[in-house]
N, C-alpha and C positions, 0 to 999 in steps of 0.2 A: 368923458363921454364921447368925445371927438375921436379918440383912439380906437373905440369900440366900432365905429362906423367907418373908420379908415378903408378896410378892405372894400366896402361897397362903393366908396367914392373912387377907389382905384379901377374896379370893374367897369363903373360908369364911364370914367374918363377914357379907359382904353376902348370901350365899346363905341364911344361917341367921337373921341378926338385922337386915338391913337396913343402910342407909348409916351409921346411928348407931354401930353396933358397928364398922364400918370407921372411922369418924372417931375413935372411942376409942383403936383400935390406933395410928392415925397420931399421935395427941395423945400417947400414951404413948412412942412410939419416935422421933419426930421424922422429918424427911425423910431419904431415904437413896439411895443408889445400889445397887440390887440386882445380883444376880449377872451379869445381862446388861448392865450398865452404865447401864440406863434410871433415870429419876429418879422417886421417889415423894413427893410433897408431903405436908407435914404438914396436919392439918386446918386450922390457922390460915392456911398459905399457899393452901390450896385456897378458904378463905372469902375471903381478901383477893383472890384472883386473881378470883373470880367478882364481888366488888364492884367491883374495876377494870373488868371487863368491862361490866357494867352501866352503871357511871358513864360510861364511853367511849360505849356505845351511846345513852345518854340524852342525853348532851351533843351527839353528832353527829345524833341523830335531831330533838331538839327544836329545835337551833339551827338546822338546815336548814329545818325547817318554819317557824320564827319569821322568816326572811328574807322578803323581797318576793317573790311567787310561790312560796313554799314549799309552799303547798297550790294556789293557783290555777294554777301552771304545771306542776304534777305530776299526769298523769292517774291515777296510782295512788291518790291521796288527794283529789283536787278535790271539793269540796263541790257537789253538783248540786241540782236541786229536790227536795223530798221525793217518795217514791213516790206518795203520795196527792194530790200536787199536779202530777204530770206532764201530766195533761190540761189543766191550767191554761196550762203552758207550751206545749203543742201548739196550744191554741187562740188564745193570744196571738200566737204566731209566724204563724199561718195569718192573723190580722187585721192583719199588718204592724207589729205592737208587740214585734217582737223585742228591740229596743233596750232595752225596760224589764225583759225577762227577763234580758238579759245584765247590765245594771247591778245586778240583784239577786243574780245568781249571783257577780259578782265581789265584791260586798260581803260575801257569806257567808264567802268565802275570806280576805278581808282581816281579818275579825274572827277567824277561826280562826288566822291568822298572827300576831295580836297576842296571842292567848290562849296560843299554844305555849310562849312562854317562861316562863310561870308553873308548868309542870308540873315541872321539875326538882327543886325543894325536896321536893314530895310523894313523887317516887320515890327521893329520898336518904334520906329517914325510912325507907321500906320496906326499902331496902338495908342499913341499919345494924341493922335488926332481925332479919336473916337469922340462922338458926342454923346450927351445924355441919352438922346432918342435912341442912337445906335445901341448903346449899352442896355437899355431896358428892352429894346427888340431882341437882343441877342440873348439876354437873361431867360426871357420868357419864350424864346422861340424853339426851333427844331434842334435835334441833337448835334447838329453840325453847324449851327447859325454862326459861331464864332469864327470857325474855320472858313465858311462862305464868305463872311464879311471880310476877313483877311485876304482871301482870295481875289475877291473883286476889287479890293483896294490896293493890292500890291503887284499882281500878276504882271502887268505890263511894265512896271518899274524893275522888278525881279528880272524878268526876261531880258530886259535892256542891259541891266548891270551883270547878270549872270553869264551872258553870252562871252564877253572877254575873259571872265574868270574861267569858264569852261573852258574855252579855247587855250589859255595859257595852261590849265591843268592838264589837259589831254597833251599838250606838247610836253610837259614835265614828265609824265608818266609813259611817253612814247606811243600813245594811243594813235596819234596822226600817223606815225610811221608803220605800225602794225595794220592799220586801217588800209593805208595805201598799199602795203605789201599784198594784202588780200585782194584788194580791187584790181590792182594792176595784174597780178596772177589771173585772176578771174577773166578779166576783159581779153587776155590773150587766148583763151580757149575758143576754138573755131565756131562759128555760128552762134555764139551766145548773144544775147541782147546787151549791149554796154550799160554799165550803171556806174553812178558815182553820187550817191546822195549826200547832202550837206551834213557832216558828221557832227559839228559843233552846234548846230540848230537841233538836231536830233537829240543828242545827249542833253543838251539843255532843257529841253522840252520834258524829257524823262526824268531828269534830276529834280525838276521842279514838281512834277507830279508825284514823285516819291516824297518829297518834302512835306507836300500838303497832305498826303495820305498819312504820314506819321504825326503831324499836328492835329489831324482829325482823329485819330486813335487816342491821343492824350486828352483831346477835349472830351472825347466819350467817356473815358476813364474817370475824369474829374466829374461829369455830370451824373455817371452811374455808379461810381464807387466811393462812398464816403470817406474810405481810408486814403483816397488819392487827394483830398482836400487838405493839403499840407499847412494851411494857415488858418487862424480863427475867423478872418474876414471871408475866406472861400467857404469855411463851414456854414457861416451865417448866411451869406449871400445865396448859395446854391441849396441850402435847405429851405430858404424862401421859395426858391425857384420850384423845389420839388412839391412844396405844398401847393403850389398853384396848378399843378398838372392834373 
């Protein structure tokens, strides 16, 4: 009998006390098949399902970006010249020096690709610290709720840890040299306003933007495409989330 009224208790708890109360009910009662045969996950199952989803998204997103042309060959995340240096690019191309610009742009992206593989451990730490309340809120939240949670939990740390990685990667692929070649050449042009944006900070920002974009795409696939739910737990947990929409 209690299993039949469990959905009503969940709705009441969510409306009156938020996701933590709903999680407590699930934790006390365990997963169940309710009166209409639908599955209600425990709070532990919901949390584990969300963690699986995030781990899958991170692995797929960061691994894809870490491949050659992961950034450079993807127009959604490709790192171009900084906005404040677009005049530099235009001027250099007009002077027939587009090859220098192209070398610099490719090197930005090669640096980002080398750094992308370093992101996963930072994300995993954030996932492990996820609370029951976080899990339930994400499960029943917006289409990008997991990505938003991850971004708010890790962006500052990622930026701090990514900066030296990007800096090292840019040097390894000669991006710093190509960038300096362009900027030095541009700044020698008479009457132009001298520029020299912080390349490491800019590429770090764009690399992280691209990383979160790819994670968001994977989350959307898991939420919207049943075939992307690659484990039994994901199938059960997200089927429950679907039933609550």
